[in-house]
N, C-alpha and C positions, 0 to 999 in steps of 0.2 A: 489189265490188273487182275490180279488173282483174287479179289474181293468176293465176298467178305472174309473168309478166314485168309489170314496173310501164309499160313504155312500148310504145305500139302500134309496129309496125314502119314504119306511115307517118310518124311523129314527125319532124319535121325536114325534110320533103318538100314538094314542091308540085304540084298536080294541077288540071287541067283537067277539068271534066265539062259535056259538051255533051249537052243534050236539046232537042227540037223545039222550038223559041222562046226557047229561055235557054242562055245559056253562063255558067260561071261558073269563078273560079278559086280554089283553096282551097289555103291555104298554112299548113302545121299547124306549130306552133312545137316547137321541139326537146323542151321539157319535159312532151309529152304530153297536155297540158290546154287549150292557147290556140290559135286557129288565127285567120286573118285571110281574108277573103273579099271578092272582087269579082264582082258580075255584070258582064260585059263585053256581052252581047249579050240583047235580047230587050225585054220591058216593063218588067222591072225593073232595066234598063242603067242603070249609074253606081252602084248601093247597094255601099257598101263598110261594113265593118265588122271590128272583133275581138271575138271572143266566148270563152267557156270553154266545152268540150263534154267530152262523157262520152262512152264508147266499149264495146263489149263485142265480144269475138270470138265468132262464129257457129260458123264453120266453115273449114277449109282458109286462105284468103285473103280470108275474108268477115269484114267487121265491120259492127256497126251503130254510128252516129255520129248522137248529136243535138246541138241546141243550141238557145238562145233569142236572138233577137236585140233590139238595143236597143228597136225599134219593137214589139217583144212578139210578133213573127213566132216562131212554131216550125219548126223543121228536124229532119227524121229523114232519113237516108241508109242505106240497105243498098249499101255497095260491096264489089263483088269485085276485087280489086286483080289477080289472077291474069287473071281473063278480060277486065278491061278494062271492067266495068259498073258503072252506076250506078242504083237505083232511089232516088228521093228523095219524101218526103211531105212536104208546106210548107203550114201555116196562115199566111195572110196576116193583118195586122194589121184587114183589113176582115170576119174570117172566112171568107174563101174560102179553099176548099181545092183543092190540087192533086197529082196523082199523075204523075210524071214518070218515064221511063227514057230511058237513053242509056249514051253512052260515057264511059269515064274513063281519061286516060292521064297519065302525067308529065309533067312540064315542069320545065325549069330553074330553079333560084331565081335570081329577079331581083338 
């Protein structure tokens, strides 16, 4: 469970994550369960989807956020919303594994 707070503080907000070779927009729904992603730069540019995610509060404003995409790819983020940093662990459908680190910044909701 995600108790005691049923919603993460990033619910209803949109963020840009920028790694070396990959940039994505993650828009978290108000429900604290669903998000929409769009990869805007890099080898996977153009990939979009809506997924259900799970989250865990780790410390301060640091959260682990994970989901599985329709193509069976898996994603785990360790996002520090205060420091503006993101670490991502991504397994592609091909089973290639990526470790990425970069920046995290809020964006205006489109």
